[in-house]
N, C-alpha and C positions, 0 to 999 in steps of 0.2 A: 159290801163298800168296795168303792175302787180305789187301786194304785194305778195314777198315771205318768209314769214315768217318761221325759224329753233328754234326750240325750245330747252332751254339749261340753265343752272346754270354760272352765268360769272366769280366765281374765278377760280384762277388758280388751286386750286385741283380738280377740277372737270373735267377738260380736261382728253379726252380718257376716257371717263367714260358712261356707256349706257347710263345714263339718258340726256348726250348733245349730242346725233346721230344728233339731230337739228341741233344743231351748225356746226360739221361736213359736212353734206350737203351743207349747204351755202355755207361752205369754199370752196368744189366740184365743184358750181354752179360758184362762182366767179371765180374760178383758170380755166373753162374752159372758161367763156366768160370774160376774159379779166375784173374784173369790182374787184376795191379797196372797202372794207370792213374796214372803217376806221372813219368814221362820227359820232359823238355821237350826236345825237338827237332822240326826243322822248321814253326818256326813254332807249335804245337801240343803238347797233351799225351799222348803215348803208351803203350801198354801193346802187350805183345807175349805170345801164347800159343796156345794151339792152342781151335778153334771146331769142331765137327761133326766131329774129325777132320784136320783142313787148319791149316798155320801160319796165323796171322793177327795184322794190325796194330791195333788200336784206336786210332782217333784224334780226338782234341776241337780243332778248331783256336785258336787265341789269337788268330786276327787281326781278331777280330768277323765280323757274318754276312757284311758287303758284300765283303770280302776271304778270303774261303775259299776260294778257288780257289789262293791262293796256295802255303798249305799242301798244297792236297792235289796238285798238280805238285811241290811236293818232297817227298813222301813216295813218291809215283809213280819219278820220277826215280831216287831214293834204292833204292827197294827193285825194279825194273828188273821191274816187274808190268805184264799187258794189261788196262790200264784199262776194255777194251771185256768183259771176263768175271771180272777180279777185282778188281774197285773195286766196293763196294757204299757208298751215301750214304743215310743218314737224315735228314729234314727235315719241318717240320712243313707242315700241311695244312688251312686254314680250311672247302677245300669237302669236309669228311670231315667225317661225324660223330665223336665225343671219341672217342679210343682205336680207332677204325677203322683199316684199313691199306691200302694200294695199293704195287701192286709194279710198276715198269714196266721192261723192259730198255734203252728212250730214251725221248727226250720233252721237247717245250719245257720250260723253266724254268717254265710256267705263272706267273710273276709274281713268285716267287720269288725274291728278291735273292742269296742264297747259291749256288742252283743256277745263276746266271745267269752268275756269275763263275765257279764253277768251268768252266761250258762253254766260257769266252770262254779259260781258261788251257787247259784240254786241246784245243780248236779241233774240239771237235765233243760231241752229246751221246747218243754210245752208250755208258751207262754204268747198270748197274743203281744205281735208287736205290727207298727203302720209304719212301712218305708215311704220315704219321703224321696222323690228324684229329685238331685241336683244337676242332671245333665250330664253327657259324656265328657269326661276328660280331653284336650287339645291330644293331638300325637304328638309326642315327643316331649308331654310336659310329664314330671313326676308326680303322681300320682298322689303323695303326702301335700306336695304344695300346691293341687288343684283342689284337694277338699278343705286346705287351712286356707285358702284364697278367699277375697271378698267378692260380693255379688254388686254389679252394677246397677245403677239406678234402676234400669230396664229387669233388669233380672231381678231385682227385688221386688219390683210390684209382680211378676207372676210367682212367685215364691209366696208373696202375701196372701194373695188369691187361692195359692194352695195349701197354705195352712188354715185358712178359714175353712177349704173344702175338707182339710184332715180334723176339723175339729169337728164337721157337721158326719164324719163317718165315725169318731170317736164316740158320739153321741147315739148313735145310731148301732156301735156293738155296745155300749151299755141298754138303751133301752129295749131294741130287736134281737140282739144276739151278734158274734162275730161273721156267722152264716150269710145272714143279713146284709152286715154292710160290705162282705167280700163281692159276692152279687152286684150291689148297686156301685160300689166305688173301686174297685180293683181295675188299676187300668194294665194293658198289654206290655208285658216286659220284653224287652229288646232281647235278640240271643247274646247270650252271652259272653262274654270275652274275658279270657285269664287274666288281661293286663286290667279291667275295667271294676280287678276286686276292690271293696275298700279296704285302709289301713286306718290305724291311728297315725297323725301326722307328729311333724317334731315338738314337744313338748307336753305330749300325749301322757 
């Protein structure tokens, strides 16, 4: 069984924001695989079904970004899965171009508060994560304001296509393993800049 977690903030005001792209990818996976994500359990909204031939639980934490680990820990404990191989976490990333994805089997939180909290609750950083690019913030703009900002209609089209690609990548992770997915889908990352690190925004 796989636990697939998309990170975001639950309030309606956060819909269509850069920080909520994890929720959007969960919605794309659910739509493609006819899974209803509507049951409230484990401090999240979840849906159970089949993805790439395997049982899967889709998870959208309701804890707000900075406390995402509380929900993830609860789901992992309930379903007794191996979080090092059967947990997939989807998050936003400002160091990748809009709609691009980057898959990793382990690593630091990269300044992303949702990933930071998950690592804290798991006690390690060895879990599969799919980072979705939301584009670089404009100069002199506060990072929290940027990630909590809304996509334009044109950007939304790009991100919708990115969500479909992320869905295919996650199906590849499940069917063929993370290495195959990394080889097939990883985008080249721009050189990191300190101010590009992700943060949890206001209300997170």
